[in-house]
C-alpha positions as a Markdown table, in Angstrom:
| # | Residue | x | y | z |
|---|---|---|---|---|
| 1 | Met | 31.2 | 28.1 | 29.9 |
| 2 | Pro | 29.9 | 25.7 | 32.8 |
| 3 | Lys | 28.1 | 22.5 | 31.6 |
| 4 | Gln | 24.4 | 22.7 | 31.8 |
| 5 | Lys | 22.5 | 20.6 | 34.4 |
| 6 | Phe | 19.7 | 19.9 | 32.0 |
| 7 | Gly | 20.6 | 18.4 | 28.6 |
| 8 | Glu | 18.7 | 17.7 | 25.5 |
| 9 | Glu | 17.6 | 14.2 | 26.8 |
| 10 | Glu | 16.1 | 15.7 | 30.0 |
| 11 | Val | 14.3 | 18.5 | 28.2 |
| 12 | Leu | 12.9 | 16.3 | 25.4 |
| 13 | Gly | 11.9 | 13.6 | 27.9 |
| 14 | Ala | 9.9 | 16.3 | 29.8 |
| 15 | Ala | 8.3 | 17.7 | 26.7 |
| 16 | Leu | 7.3 | 14.1 | 25.7 |
| 17 | Glu | 5.6 | 13.6 | 29.0 |
| 18 | Val | 3.8 | 17.0 | 28.5 |
| 19 | Val | 2.6 | 15.7 | 25.1 |
| 20 | Arg | 1.5 | 12.3 | 26.3 |
| 21 | Glu | -0.4 | 13.8 | 29.4 |
| 22 | Gln | -1.8 | 17.1 | 28.0 |
| 23 | Gly | -1.3 | 17.3 | 24.3 |
| 24 | Tyr | 1.1 | 19.3 | 22.1 |
| 25 | Glu | -1.2 | 22.3 | 22.1 |
| 26 | Val | -0.1 | 23.2 | 25.6 |
| 27 | Leu | 3.6 | 23.0 | 24.8 |
| 28 | Ser | 5.5 | 26.1 | 25.9 |
| 29 | Ala | 8.9 | 26.8 | 27.3 |
| 30 | Arg | 7.4 | 27.4 | 30.7 |
| 31 | Val | 5.4 | 24.2 | 30.7 |
| 32 | Ile | 8.3 | 22.1 | 29.5 |
| 33 | Ala | 10.7 | 23.9 | 32.1 |
| 34 | Glu | 8.2 | 23.2 | 34.9 |
| 35 | Lys | 7.9 | 19.6 | 34.0 |
| 36 | Ala | 11.8 | 19.3 | 33.7 |
| 37 | Gly | 12.4 | 21.0 | 37.0 |
| 38 | Cys | 14.6 | 23.7 | 35.3 |
| 39 | Ser | 14.3 | 27.3 | 34.1 |
| 40 | Val | 13.5 | 28.1 | 30.5 |
| 41 | Gln | 17.1 | 28.9 | 29.8 |
| 42 | Pro | 18.2 | 25.4 | 28.8 |
| 43 | Ile | 15.5 | 25.1 | 26.5 |
| 44 | Tyr | 16.5 | 28.2 | 24.5 |
| 45 | Ser | 20.2 | 27.5 | 24.7 |
| 46 | Leu | 19.8 | 23.9 | 23.7 |
| 47 | Phe | 17.2 | 24.4 | 20.9 |
| 48 | Gly | 17.2 | 28.2 | 20.0 |
| 49 | Asp | 13.5 | 28.6 | 20.1 |
| 50 | Met | 10.3 | 26.5 | 20.6 |
| 51 | Asp | 10.3 | 25.7 | 16.8 |
| 52 | Gly | 13.7 | 24.2 | 17.3 |
| 53 | Leu | 12.5 | 22.3 | 20.3 |
| 54 | Ile | 9.4 | 20.9 | 18.5 |
| 55 | Ile | 11.4 | 19.8 | 15.5 |
| 56 | Ala | 13.7 | 17.8 | 17.9 |
| 57 | Leu | 10.8 | 16.6 | 20.0 |
| 58 | Tyr | 9.0 | 15.1 | 16.9 |
| 59 | Glu | 12.2 | 13.1 | 16.1 |
| 60 | Tyr | 12.4 | 12.1 | 19.8 |
| 61 | Ala | 8.8 | 11.1 | 19.8 |
| 62 | Arg | 9.3 | 9.1 | 16.5 |
| 63 | Lys | 12.1 | 7.1 | 18.4 |
| 64 | Trp | 9.8 | 6.5 | 21.2 |
| 65 | Val | 7.0 | 5.2 | 18.8 |
| 66 | Thr | 9.6 | 3.0 | 16.9 |
| 67 | Asn | 10.5 | 1.5 | 20.3 |
| 68 | Tyr | 6.9 | 1.0 | 21.2 |
| 69 | Asn | 6.5 | -0.8 | 17.8 |
| 70 | Thr | 9.4 | -3.0 | 18.6 |
| 71 | Gln | 7.9 | -3.9 | 22.0 |
| 72 | His | 4.8 | -5.0 | 20.3 |
| 73 | Ala | 6.3 | -6.7 | 17.2 |
| 74 | Asn | 5.0 | -10.1 | 18.2 |
| 75 | Asp | 1.5 | -9.1 | 19.3 |
| 76 | Gly | -0.2 | -10.5 | 16.1 |
| 77 | Glu | 0.2 | -13.6 | 14.1 |
| 78 | Asn | 2.8 | -11.9 | 11.9 |
| 79 | Leu | 4.8 | -8.6 | 11.6 |
| 80 | Phe | 2.2 | -7.1 | 9.2 |
| 81 | Glu | -0.7 | -7.9 | 11.8 |
| 82 | Ser | 1.3 | -6.7 | 14.7 |
| 83 | Asn | 2.2 | -3.5 | 13.0 |
| 84 | Gly | -1.4 | -2.7 | 12.4 |
| 85 | Leu | -2.6 | -3.7 | 15.8 |
| 86 | Thr | 0.2 | -1.6 | 17.5 |
| 87 | His | -0.8 | 1.5 | 15.6 |
| 88 | Leu | -4.4 | 0.9 | 16.8 |
| 89 | Arg | -3.1 | 0.4 | 20.4 |
| 90 | Leu | -1.1 | 3.6 | 20.2 |
| 91 | Ala | -4.1 | 5.5 | 19.1 |
| 92 | Arg | -6.3 | 4.1 | 21.9 |
| 93 | Glu | -3.6 | 4.1 | 24.8 |
| 94 | Glu | -1.6 | 7.3 | 23.8 |
| 95 | Ser | -4.3 | 9.4 | 22.1 |
| 96 | Lys | -2.5 | 12.8 | 22.8 |
| 97 | Leu | 0.9 | 11.4 | 21.6 |
| 98 | Phe | -0.9 | 9.8 | 18.6 |
| 99 | Thr | -2.4 | 13.3 | 17.7 |
| 100 | Phe | 1.0 | 14.8 | 17.9 |
| 101 | Met | 2.6 | 12.3 | 15.6 |
| 102 | Tyr | -0.1 | 11.6 | 13.1 |
| 103 | Leu | -2.8 | 14.5 | 13.1 |
| 104 | Ser | -0.6 | 17.6 | 13.5 |
| 105 | Pro | 1.3 | 19.5 | 10.9 |
| 106 | Phe | 4.6 | 18.1 | 12.3 |
| 107 | Leu | 4.0 | 14.9 | 10.3 |
| 108 | Gly | 4.9 | 16.7 | 7.2 |
| 109 | Ala | 3.4 | 14.2 | 4.7 |
| 110 | Arg | 2.2 | 15.9 | 1.6 |
| 111 | Ser | 1.2 | 12.8 | -0.3 |
| 112 | Leu | 0.3 | 9.2 | 0.4 |
| 113 | Glu | 3.8 | 8.2 | -0.7 |
| 114 | Asp | 5.1 | 10.6 | 1.9 |
| 115 | Leu | 2.8 | 9.1 | 4.5 |
| 116 | Tyr | 4.0 | 5.7 | 3.5 |
| 117 | Leu | 7.7 | 6.6 | 3.9 |
| 118 | Ser | 7.0 | 8.2 | 7.1 |
| 119 | Val | 5.0 | 5.4 | 8.9 |
| 120 | Ser | 6.1 | 2.1 | 7.2 |
| 121 | Gln | 7.9 | -0.2 | 9.3 |
| 122 | Pro | 11.0 | -2.4 | 8.2 |
| 123 | Gly | 10.2 | -5.9 | 7.1 |
| 124 | Val | 6.4 | -5.4 | 6.9 |
| 125 | Glu | 6.3 | -5.2 | 3.1 |
| 126 | Asp | 8.3 | -8.6 | 2.8 |
| 127 | Cys | 5.8 | -10.1 | 5.2 |
| 128 | Ile | 3.0 | -9.0 | 3.0 |
| 129 | Val | 4.7 | -10.4 | 0.0 |
| 130 | Glu | 4.6 | -13.8 | 1.6 |
| 131 | Leu | 1.2 | -13.5 | 3.2 |
| 132 | Gly | -0.5 | -12.5 | -0.2 |
| 133 | His | 1.8 | -14.2 | -2.6 |
| 134 | Leu | 2.4 | -10.9 | -4.1 |
| 135 | Ser | 5.1 | -9.0 | -6.0 |
| 136 | His | 6.9 | -6.2 | -4.0 |
| 137 | Glu | 5.1 | -3.6 | -6.1 |
| 138 | Ala | 1.7 | -5.2 | -5.3 |
| 139 | Ala | 2.7 | -5.6 | -1.5 |
| 140 | His | 3.6 | -1.9 | -1.5 |
| 141 | Glu | 0.3 | -1.0 | -2.9 |
| 142 | Leu | -1.5 | -3.1 | -0.3 |
| 143 | Tyr | 0.7 | -1.9 | 2.5 |
| 144 | Leu | -0.3 | 1.7 | 1.7 |
| 145 | Asn | -3.9 | 0.9 | 1.4 |
| 146 | Met | -3.8 | -0.9 | 4.7 |
| 147 | Ile | -2.0 | 2.1 | 6.3 |
| 148 | Val | -4.7 | 4.5 | 5.2 |
| 149 | Phe | -7.5 | 2.1 | 6.4 |
| 150 | Thr | -6.0 | 1.4 | 9.7 |
| 151 | His | -5.1 | 5.0 | 10.3 |
| 152 | Gly | -8.8 | 5.8 | 9.8 |
| 153 | Leu | -9.7 | 3.3 | 12.5 |
| 154 | Ala | -7.0 | 4.7 | 14.7 |
| 155 | Val | -8.2 | 8.2 | 14.5 |
| 156 | Leu | -11.6 | 7.0 | 15.6 |
| 157 | Leu | -9.9 | 5.3 | 18.6 |
| 158 | Ala | -7.9 | 8.5 | 19.4 |
| 159 | Ser | -11.0 | 10.6 | 19.3 |
| 160 | Gly | -12.5 | 8.4 | 22.0 |
| 161 | Met | -14.6 | 5.8 | 20.1 |
| 162 | Asp | -14.8 | 2.5 | 22.0 |
| 163 | Ile | -14.4 | -0.4 | 19.3 |
| 164 | Pro | -13.9 | -3.8 | 20.8 |
| 165 | Glu | -10.6 | -5.5 | 19.9 |
| 166 | Asp | -12.2 | -8.4 | 18.2 |
| 167 | Glu | -14.3 | -6.1 | 16.0 |
| 168 | Leu | -11.1 | -4.1 | 15.0 |
| 169 | Ala | -9.3 | -7.3 | 14.1 |
| 170 | Glu | -12.1 | -8.5 | 12.1 |
| 171 | Arg | -12.5 | -5.2 | 10.1 |
| 172 | Val | -8.8 | -5.2 | 9.5 |
| 173 | Phe | -8.8 | -8.7 | 8.3 |
| 174 | Ile | -11.7 | -8.0 | 5.9 |
| 175 | Ala | -10.0 | -5.0 | 4.6 |
| 176 | Phe | -6.6 | -6.9 | 4.2 |
| 177 | Lys | -8.6 | -9.6 | 2.2 |
| 178 | Ala | -10.2 | -7.0 | -0.2 |
| 179 | Phe | -7.0 | -5.1 | -0.7 |
| 180 | Cys | -5.0 | -8.4 | -1.4 |
| 181 | Ile | -7.5 | -9.4 | -4.0 |
| 182 | Ala | -7.5 | -5.9 | -5.5 |
| 183 | Val | -3.7 | -6.2 | -6.2 |
| 184 | Gly | -3.9 | -9.7 | -7.5 |
| 185 | Gly | -3.1 | -11.7 | -4.4 |
| 186 | Lys | -4.6 | -14.8 | -2.8 |
| 187 | Pro | -5.2 | -14.3 | 0.9 |
| 188 | Lys | -6.1 | -16.9 | 3.3 |
| 189 | Gln | -9.8 | -17.0 | 3.9 |
| 190 | Ser | -10.0 | -17.0 | 7.7 |
| 191 | Arg | -8.0 | -15.5 | 10.6 |
């Protein structure tokens, strides 16, 4: 069997571009093939069907988001702040991709702990331990609360709401202080 000209990377890259530009709702073998510059045949031979492609695409997009998070790891005063700001930036700048990743059935989270496991970033919980003078259990609880809070703001941004950066930062800091106190921590009082 001759080697295909279009491999998984090309097809998934084209599918990700479609999601980022038009949203996941328009995904079809024809649309992806057109974007990739190939026929639909490589899509079906590589992934079996559109369900197989969507599963692979979700994991491919997760890697893209992880890389995005890494690129912005130093945007805040610490890893925890950078993580939240990056999530908000992704929602604002990549709203269609954000919708695919976090507002579609493909996320697969069925509980808040599933959500935590799906979206938490390495090192952030340890950062929270230091910032709030907390145990790991309390830091985990605070991080989960901040994920839920920040995700709510991100949904507003992804839907087109224009919230100034300074107001976002202030709201996030207020929430952090409140959640930190709620789990027994001692947060700093100003940004």
